[in-house]
N, CA, C and O atoms as CSV, one atom per row, in Angstrom:
chain,resi,resn,atom,element,x,y,z
A,1,UNK,N,N,0.831,-1.186,0.000
A,1,UNK,CA,C,0.000,0.000,0.000
A,1,UNK,C,C,0.874,1.248,0.000
A,1,UNK,O,O,1.967,1.257,0.566
A,2,UNK,N,N,0.390,2.266,-0.623
A,2,UNK,CA,C,1.098,3.540,-0.646
A,2,UNK,C,C,0.841,4.301,0.637
A,2,UNK,O,O,-0.251,4.238,1.201
A,3,UNK,N,N,1.837,5.010,1.086
A,3,UNK,CA,C,1.655,5.848,2.269
A,3,UNK,C,C,0.743,7.017,1.925
A,3,UNK,O,O,0.765,7.527,0.804
A,4,UNK,N,N,-0.051,7.433,2.889
A,4,UNK,CA,C,-0.946,8.577,2.771
A,4,UNK,C,C,-2.018,8.421,1.706
A,4,UNK,O,O,-2.503,9.418,1.172
A,5,UNK,N,N,-2.396,7.195,1.389
A,5,UNK,CA,C,-3.556,6.979,0.529
A,5,UNK,C,C,-4.802,7.163,1.381
A,5,UNK,O,O,-4.791,6.835,2.567
A,6,UNK,N,N,-5.864,7.677,0.804
A,6,UNK,CA,C,-7.088,7.792,1.590
A,6,UNK,C,C,-7.775,6.427,1.753
A,6,UNK,O,O,-7.888,5.653,0.803
A,7,UNK,N,N,-8.219,6.165,2.957
A,7,UNK,CA,C,-8.927,4.926,3.279
A,7,UNK,C,C,-10.307,5.278,3.817
A,7,UNK,O,O,-10.499,6.328,4.431
A,8,UNK,N,N,-11.270,4.383,3.578
A,8,UNK,CA,C,-12.561,4.475,4.257
A,8,UNK,C,C,-12.874,3.094,4.816
A,8,UNK,O,O,-12.393,2.077,4.317
A,9,UNK,N,N,-13.679,3.086,5.848
A,9,UNK,CA,C,-14.152,1.858,6.454
A,9,UNK,C,C,-15.650,1.787,6.179
A,9,UNK,O,O,-16.392,2.722,6.479
A,10,UNK,N,N,-16.087,0.666,5.605
A,10,UNK,CA,C,-17.503,0.483,5.279
A,10,UNK,C,C,-18.014,-0.775,5.944
A,10,UNK,O,O,-17.347,-1.810,5.944
A,11,UNK,N,N,-19.217,-0.675,6.516
A,11,UNK,CA,C,-19.864,-1.840,7.112
A,11,UNK,C,C,-20.581,-2.609,6.011
A,11,UNK,O,O,-21.231,-2.012,5.154
A,12,UNK,N,N,-20.463,-3.918,6.034
A,12,UNK,CA,C,-21.124,-4.769,5.041
A,12,UNK,C,C,-22.561,-5.086,5.433
A,12,UNK,O,O,-23.286,-5.720,4.666
A,13,UNK,N,N,-22.983,-4.650,6.626
A,13,UNK,CA,C,-24.302,-5.022,7.119
A,13,UNK,C,C,-25.207,-3.838,7.457
A,13,UNK,O,O,-26.413,-4.017,7.627
A,14,UNK,N,N,-24.648,-2.636,7.556
A,14,UNK,CA,C,-25.465,-1.453,7.824
A,14,UNK,C,C,-24.952,-0.294,6.976
A,14,UNK,O,O,-24.088,-0.491,6.121
A,15,UNK,N,N,-25.463,0.887,7.196
A,15,UNK,CA,C,-25.135,2.048,6.370
A,15,UNK,C,C,-23.868,2.788,6.808
A,15,UNK,O,O,-23.569,3.854,6.270
A,16,UNK,N,N,-23.124,2.249,7.767
A,16,UNK,CA,C,-21.958,2.951,8.295
A,16,UNK,C,C,-20.855,3.088,7.249
A,16,UNK,O,O,-20.457,2.105,6.624
A,17,UNK,N,N,-20.367,4.312,7.064
A,17,UNK,CA,C,-19.169,4.608,6.274
A,17,UNK,C,C,-18.391,5.655,7.055
A,17,UNK,O,O,-18.945,6.683,7.444
A,18,UNK,N,N,-17.113,5.398,7.284
A,18,UNK,CA,C,-16.285,6.322,8.063
A,18,UNK,C,C,-15.964,7.573,7.261
A,18,UNK,O,O,-16.213,7.646,6.057
A,19,UNK,N,N,-15.410,8.544,7.950
A,19,UNK,CA,C,-14.783,9.671,7.274
A,19,UNK,C,C,-13.550,9.138,6.550
A,19,UNK,O,O,-13.124,8.010,6.799
A,20,UNK,N,N,-12.983,9.934,5.667
A,20,UNK,CA,C,-11.764,9.527,4.975
A,20,UNK,C,C,-10.597,9.567,5.954
A,20,UNK,O,O,-10.385,10.565,6.643
A,21,UNK,N,N,-9.847,8.476,6.005
A,21,UNK,CA,C,-8.711,8.333,6.906
A,21,UNK,C,C,-7.438,8.261,6.074
A,21,UNK,O,O,-7.421,7.624,5.021
A,22,UNK,N,N,-6.375,8.906,6.537
A,22,UNK,CA,C,-5.127,8.919,5.786
A,22,UNK,C,C,-4.051,8.035,6.398
A,22,UNK,O,O,-2.889,8.110,6.000
A,23,UNK,N,N,-4.417,7.209,7.348
A,23,UNK,CA,C,-3.438,6.396,8.057
A,23,UNK,C,C,-3.962,4.968,8.180
A,23,UNK,O,O,-5.128,4.761,8.518
A,24,UNK,N,N,-3.105,3.981,7.906
A,24,UNK,CA,C,-3.499,2.574,7.991
A,24,UNK,C,C,-3.961,2.202,9.400
A,24,UNK,O,O,-4.953,1.493,9.569
A,25,UNK,N,N,-3.238,2.685,10.402
A,25,UNK,CA,C,-3.577,2.352,11.781
A,25,UNK,C,C,-4.955,2.892,12.153
A,25,UNK,O,O,-5.733,2.206,12.816
A,26,UNK,N,N,-5.259,4.112,11.732
A,26,UNK,CA,C,-6.584,4.670,12.003
A,26,UNK,C,C,-7.675,3.860,11.315
A,26,UNK,O,O,-8.742,3.644,11.889
A,27,UNK,N,N,-7.417,3.412,10.094
A,27,UNK,CA,C,-8.398,2.587,9.378
A,27,UNK,C,C,-8.632,1.266,10.111
A,27,UNK,O,O,-9.771,0.827,10.267
A,28,UNK,N,N,-7.553,0.644,10.554
A,28,UNK,CA,C,-7.698,-0.609,11.308
A,28,UNK,C,C,-8.443,-0.388,12.614
A,28,UNK,O,O,-9.300,-1.192,12.981
A,29,UNK,N,N,-8.125,0.696,13.322
A,29,UNK,CA,C,-8.808,0.994,14.581
A,29,UNK,C,C,-10.301,1.245,14.359
A,29,UNK,O,O,-11.133,0.768,15.130
A,30,UNK,N,N,-10.638,1.991,13.308
A,30,UNK,CA,C,-12.040,2.278,13.014
A,30,UNK,C,C,-12.795,1.005,12.658
A,30,UNK,O,O,-13.933,0.809,13.085
A,31,UNK,N,N,-12.154,0.140,11.872
A,31,UNK,CA,C,-12.776,-1.143,11.517
A,31,UNK,C,C,-13.039,-1.983,12.755
A,31,UNK,O,O,-14.133,-2.520,12.930
A,32,UNK,N,N,-12.027,-2.095,13.618
A,32,UNK,CA,C,-12.174,-2.904,14.826
A,32,UNK,C,C,-13.226,-2.328,15.754
A,32,UNK,O,O,-14.011,-3.080,16.333
A,33,UNK,N,N,-13.262,-1.006,15.909
A,33,UNK,CA,C,-14.228,-0.368,16.794
A,33,UNK,C,C,-15.655,-0.647,16.326
A,33,UNK,O,O,-16.494,-1.066,17.124
A,34,UNK,N,N,-15.940,-0.419,15.042
A,34,UNK,CA,C,-17.309,-0.643,14.553
A,34,UNK,C,C,-17.671,-2.123,14.598
A,34,UNK,O,O,-18.792,-2.483,14.957
A,35,UNK,N,N,-16.729,-2.971,14.235
A,35,UNK,CA,C,-16.978,-4.408,14.226
A,35,UNK,C,C,-17.297,-4.931,15.625
A,35,UNK,O,O,-18.233,-5.712,15.797
A,36,UNK,N,N,-16.529,-4.506,16.618
A,36,UNK,CA,C,-16.767,-4.973,17.985
A,36,UNK,C,C,-18.014,-4.351,18.595
A,36,UNK,O,O,-18.720,-4.999,19.368
A,37,UNK,N,N,-18.287,-3.098,18.249
A,37,UNK,CA,C,-19.452,-2.402,18.810
A,37,UNK,C,C,-20.760,-3.001,18.296
A,37,UNK,O,O,-21.727,-3.120,19.049
A,38,UNK,N,N,-20.792,-3.378,17.024
A,38,UNK,CA,C,-22.041,-3.828,16.408
A,38,UNK,C,C,-22.059,-5.307,16.051
A,38,UNK,O,O,-23.108,-5.850,15.706
A,39,UNK,N,N,-20.900,-5.965,16.132
A,39,UNK,CA,C,-20.730,-7.358,15.699
A,39,UNK,C,C,-21.064,-7.514,14.214
A,39,UNK,O,O,-21.607,-8.537,13.798
A,40,UNK,N,N,-20.737,-6.492,13.420
A,40,UNK,CA,C,-20.953,-6.510,11.984
A,40,UNK,C,C,-19.655,-6.814,11.246
A,40,UNK,O,O,-18.563,-6.640,11.787
A,41,UNK,N,N,-19.789,-7.267,10.015
A,41,UNK,CA,C,-18.650,-7.472,9.124
A,41,UNK,C,C,-18.284,-6.137,8.494
A,41,UNK,O,O,-19.139,-5.467,7.915
A,42,UNK,N,N,-17.010,-5.746,8.604
A,42,UNK,CA,C,-16.564,-4.434,8.156
A,42,UNK,C,C,-15.383,-4.589,7.211
A,42,UNK,O,O,-14.538,-5.460,7.414
A,43,UNK,N,N,-15.315,-3.749,6.174
A,43,UNK,CA,C,-14.212,-3.811,5.218
A,43,UNK,C,C,-13.533,-2.450,5.095
A,43,UNK,O,O,-14.130,-1.408,5.367
A,44,UNK,N,N,-12.271,-2.489,4.677
A,44,UNK,CA,C,-11.481,-1.270,4.471
A,44,UNK,C,C,-11.268,-1.098,2.972
A,44,UNK,O,O,-10.951,-2.052,2.262
A,45,UNK,N,N,-11.448,0.135,2.506
A,45,UNK,CA,C,-11.295,0.464,1.092
A,45,UNK,C,C,-10.240,1.550,0.956
A,45,UNK,O,O,-10.114,2.419,1.819
A,46,UNK,N,N,-9.486,1.493,-0.133
A,46,UNK,CA,C,-8.432,2.468,-0.402
A,46,UNK,C,C,-8.668,3.081,-1.778
A,46,UNK,O,O,-9.052,2.391,-2.723
A,47,UNK,N,N,-8.433,4.385,-1.874
A,47,UNK,CA,C,-8.588,5.061,-3.162
A,47,UNK,C,C,-7.230,5.161,-3.845
A,47,UNK,O,O,-6.305,5.798,-3.341
A,48,UNK,N,N,-7.137,4.521,-4.994
A,48,UNK,CA,C,-5.923,4.579,-5.812
A,48,UNK,C,C,-6.351,4.664,-7.270
A,48,UNK,O,O,-7.284,3.978,-7.688
A,49,UNK,N,N,-5.695,5.475,-8.017
A,49,UNK,CA,C,-5.995,5.644,-9.444
A,49,UNK,C,C,-7.449,6.050,-9.679
A,49,UNK,O,O,-8.098,5.553,-10.599
A,50,UNK,N,N,-7.948,6.944,-8.851
A,50,UNK,CA,C,-9.287,7.526,-9.005
A,50,UNK,C,C,-10.442,6.564,-8.751
A,50,UNK,O,O,-11.590,6.910,-9.030
A,51,UNK,N,N,-10.175,5.366,-8.229
A,51,UNK,CA,C,-11.251,4.438,-7.889
A,51,UNK,C,C,-10.999,3.852,-6.505
A,51,UNK,O,O,-9.854,3.733,-6.069
A,52,UNK,N,N,-12.076,3.489,-5.822
A,52,UNK,CA,C,-11.957,2.850,-4.513
A,52,UNK,C,C,-11.855,1.346,-4.716
A,52,UNK,O,O,-12.613,0.770,-5.496
A,53,UNK,N,N,-10.927,0.712,-4.022
A,53,UNK,CA,C,-10.758,-0.731,-4.104
A,53,UNK,C,C,-10.665,-1.342,-2.720
A,53,UNK,O,O,-10.156,-0.716,-1.791
A,54,UNK,N,N,-11.152,-2.549,-2.583
A,54,UNK,CA,C,-11.121,-3.260,-1.303
A,54,UNK,C,C,-9.684,-3.553,-0.918
A,54,UNK,O,O,-8.910,-4.047,-1.738
A,55,UNK,N,N,-9.317,-3.252,0.326
A,55,UNK,CA,C,-7.966,-3.500,0.830
A,55,UNK,C,C,-7.913,-4.909,1.397
A,55,UNK,O,O,-8.751,-5.291,2.215
A,56,UNK,N,N,-6.927,-5.678,0.961
A,56,UNK,CA,C,-6.751,-7.024,1.499
A,56,UNK,C,C,-5.499,-7.146,2.334
A,56,UNK,O,O,-5.271,-8.172,2.974
A,57,UNK,N,N,-4.666,-6.080,2.331
A,57,UNK,CA,C,-3.448,-6.117,3.127
A,57,UNK,C,C,-3.126,-4.713,3.637
A,57,UNK,O,O,-3.147,-3.748,2.873
A,58,UNK,N,N,-2.834,-4.607,4.918
A,58,UNK,CA,C,-2.391,-3.366,5.534
A,58,UNK,C,C,-1.214,-3.670,6.423
A,58,UNK,O,O,-1.207,-4.677,7.131
A,59,UNK,N,N,-0.226,-2.814,6.394
A,59,UNK,CA,C,0.938,-2.957,7.261
A,59,UNK,C,C,1.560,-4.341,7.132
A,59,UNK,O,O,2.066,-4.887,8.113
A,60,UNK,N,N,1.526,-4.921,5.914
A,60,UNK,CA,C,2.132,-6.210,5.668
A,60,UNK,C,C,1.337,-7.389,6.186
A,60,UNK,O,O,1.836,-8.514,6.177
A,61,UNK,N,N,0.099,-7.162,6.641
A,61,UNK,CA,C,-0.713,-8.242,7.190
A,61,UNK,C,C,-1.957,-8.406,6.325
A,61,UNK,O,O,-2.649,-7.428,6.040
A,62,UNK,N,N,-2.245,-9.631,5.907
A,62,UNK,CA,C,-3.422,-9.890,5.085
A,62,UNK,C,C,-4.685,-9.775,5.945
A,62,UNK,O,O,-4.767,-10.347,7.031
A,63,UNK,N,N,-5.662,-9.026,5.438
A,63,UNK,CA,C,-6.927,-8.850,6.147
A,63,UNK,C,C,-7.923,-9.914,5.719
A,63,UNK,O,O,-7.916,-10.377,4.578
A,64,UNK,N,N,-8.760,-10.283,6.639
A,64,UNK,CA,C,-9.809,-11.262,6.331
A,64,UNK,C,C,-11.163,-10.624,6.506
A,64,UNK,O,O,-12.185,-11.277,6.297
Protein backbone atom coordinates (compact mmCIF):
# COMPACT_ATOMS: atom_id res chain seq x y z
CA UNK A 1 0.00 0.00 0.00
CA UNK A 2 1.10 3.54 -0.65
CA UNK A 3 1.65 5.85 2.27
CA UNK A 4 -0.95 8.58 2.77
CA UNK A 5 -3.56 6.98 0.53
CA UNK A 6 -7.09 7.79 1.59
CA UNK A 7 -8.93 4.93 3.28
CA UNK A 8 -12.56 4.48 4.26
CA UNK A 9 -14.15 1.86 6.45
CA UNK A 10 -17.50 0.48 5.28
CA UNK A 11 -19.86 -1.84 7.11
CA UNK A 12 -21.12 -4.77 5.04
CA UNK A 13 -24.30 -5.02 7.12
CA UNK A 14 -25.46 -1.45 7.82
CA UNK A 15 -25.13 2.05 6.37
CA UNK A 16 -21.96 2.95 8.29
CA UNK A 17 -19.17 4.61 6.27
CA UNK A 18 -16.29 6.32 8.06
CA UNK A 19 -14.78 9.67 7.27
CA UNK A 20 -11.76 9.53 4.98
CA UNK A 21 -8.71 8.33 6.91
CA UNK A 22 -5.13 8.92 5.79
CA UNK A 23 -3.44 6.40 8.06
CA UNK A 24 -3.50 2.57 7.99
CA UNK A 25 -3.58 2.35 11.78
CA UNK A 26 -6.58 4.67 12.00
CA UNK A 27 -8.40 2.59 9.38
CA UNK A 28 -7.70 -0.61 11.31
CA UNK A 29 -8.81 0.99 14.58
CA UNK A 30 -12.04 2.28 13.01
CA UNK A 31 -12.78 -1.14 11.52
CA UNK A 32 -12.17 -2.90 14.83
CA UNK A 33 -14.23 -0.37 16.79
CA UNK A 34 -17.31 -0.64 14.55
CA UNK A 35 -16.98 -4.41 14.23
CA UNK A 36 -16.77 -4.97 17.98
CA UNK A 37 -19.45 -2.40 18.81
CA UNK A 38 -22.04 -3.83 16.41
CA UNK A 39 -20.73 -7.36 15.70
CA UNK A 40 -20.95 -6.51 11.98
CA UNK A 41 -18.65 -7.47 9.12
CA UNK A 42 -16.56 -4.43 8.16
CA UNK A 43 -14.21 -3.81 5.22
CA UNK A 44 -11.48 -1.27 4.47
CA UNK A 45 -11.30 0.46 1.09
CA UNK A 46 -8.43 2.47 -0.40
CA UNK A 47 -8.59 5.06 -3.16
CA UNK A 48 -5.92 4.58 -5.81
CA UNK A 49 -5.99 5.64 -9.44
CA UNK A 50 -9.29 7.53 -9.00
CA UNK A 51 -11.25 4.44 -7.89
CA UNK A 52 -11.96 2.85 -4.51
CA UNK A 53 -10.76 -0.73 -4.10
CA UNK A 54 -11.12 -3.26 -1.30
CA UNK A 55 -7.97 -3.50 0.83
CA UNK A 56 -6.75 -7.02 1.50
CA UNK A 57 -3.45 -6.12 3.13
CA UNK A 58 -2.39 -3.37 5.53
CA UNK A 59 0.94 -2.96 7.26
CA UNK A 60 2.13 -6.21 5.67
CA UNK A 61 -0.71 -8.24 7.19
CA UNK A 62 -3.42 -9.89 5.09
CA UNK A 63 -6.93 -8.85 6.15
CA UNK A 64 -9.81 -11.26 6.33
